[in-house]
C-alpha positions in Angstrom: 18.3 36.3 -6.1 19.3 32.8 -7.0 19.2 31.6 -3.3 15.5 32.6 -2.8 14.6 31.7 -6.3 16.1 28.2 -5.2 14.4 28.3 -1.7 10.7 28.4 -3.3 11.0 26.2 -5.5 12.3 23.8 -2.9 9.5 24.7 -0.9 7.4 24.6 -4.0 8.4 20.7 -4.2 8.0 20.4 -0.3 4.6 21.4 -1.1 3.8 19.3 -3.7 5.0 16.2 -2.1 2.9 17.3 1.6 -0.4 17.1 -1.0 0.2 13.8 -2.4 1.0 12.4 1.3 -2.3 13.8 1.7 -3.8 11.8 -1.1 -2.6 8.6 0.1 -3.2 8.8 3.4 -6.9 8.5 1.9 -5.6 5.7 0.1 -4.5 4.2 2.9 -7.8 4.4 4.6 -9.5 2.8 1.8 -6.8 -0.2 1.6 -7.3 -1.0 4.7 -11.1 -1.5 4.6 -10.2 -3.5 1.9 -7.6 -5.7 3.8 -10.4 -5.8 6.7 -13.2 -6.9 4.2 -10.8 -9.5 2.3 -10.1 -11.0 6.2 -13.2 -11.7 7.3 -14.5 -12.9 3.7 -11.3 -14.8 3.4 -12.3 -16.5 7.6 -15.9 -17.2 6.5 -14.7 -18.9 3.5 -11.9 -20.9 5.5 -14.4 -21.6 8.1 -17.3 -23.0 5.7 -15.2 -25.1 2.8 -12.0 -25.7 5.4 -9.7 -24.4 2.7 -8.1 -21.3 1.9 -9.2 -18.8 -1.2 -6.1 -18.9 -3.5 -7.1 -15.7 -5.3 -8.0 -14.0 -2.1 -4.8 -14.7 -0.6 -2.8 -13.6 -3.6 -5.0 -10.3 -3.9 -4.2 -9.2 -0.1 -0.7 -10.0 -0.7 -0.2 -7.6 -3.4 -2.9 -5.4 -1.7 -0.6 -5.4 1.4 2.9 -4.6 -0.6 1.0 -1.9 -2.0 0.6 -0.6 1.5 3.9 -1.0 2.6 4.8 1.6 -0.3 2.2 4.0 0.3 3.7 3.8 3.9 7.3 4.1 3.2 6.4 7.2 0.6 4.0 9.2 3.2 6.7 8.8 5.8 9.6 10.0 3.3 11.6 6.5 3.4 11.2 5.9 -0.4 11.2 8.7 -3.2 8.9 7.0 -6.0 6.0 8.4 -5.5 3.2 4.7 -5.6 0.9 3.7 -7.9 -1.4 5.0 -9.7 1.6 7.2 -10.7 3.9 4.6 -11.2 3.7 0.6 -11.8 2.0 -1.7 -9.2 4.7 -3.3 -7.4 5.8 -6.4 -7.7 5.6 -9.0 -4.8 8.4 -9.5 -2.5 7.3 -12.1 -0.5 5.2 -15.8 -2.2 2.4 -16.5 0.8 3.2 -19.8 2.4 2.2 -23.3 0.5 0.2 -24.1 3.7 -1.5 -22.5 6.3 -0.9 -24.5 9.9 -3.2 -23.4 12.4 -1.3 -24.7 15.4 
C-alpha cells in the first residue's frame, strides 16, 4: 500500500513539473520576442548614432541568462524553478566593453 502511495505522489510531482514546463514554454516564446525587439532596436540605434546603447545591452544580457535558466529547467537539467518562482538570475558573463565589427 505504501508503494502505491509513493508512486502516486511521485507521478503527481511529475505532472506538476510538466505544468510548470508548459508555463515556461509560453514564457520562452515571450522572451524570444523581447530579445528580437531588443536586437532590432540596438542595431537601429547603432546605425544612427554609431555607438551601442549600454542599458539595452545590460538588459539583453540579463534576459538571455534568464532564457538559459528557463531552458535548463524545461530540459530537466536544473531543479531550481526559474523566476518568478525564485530570484532573478545574476549575470554570468559581463558584456564586452567594446563592440568590434571585423
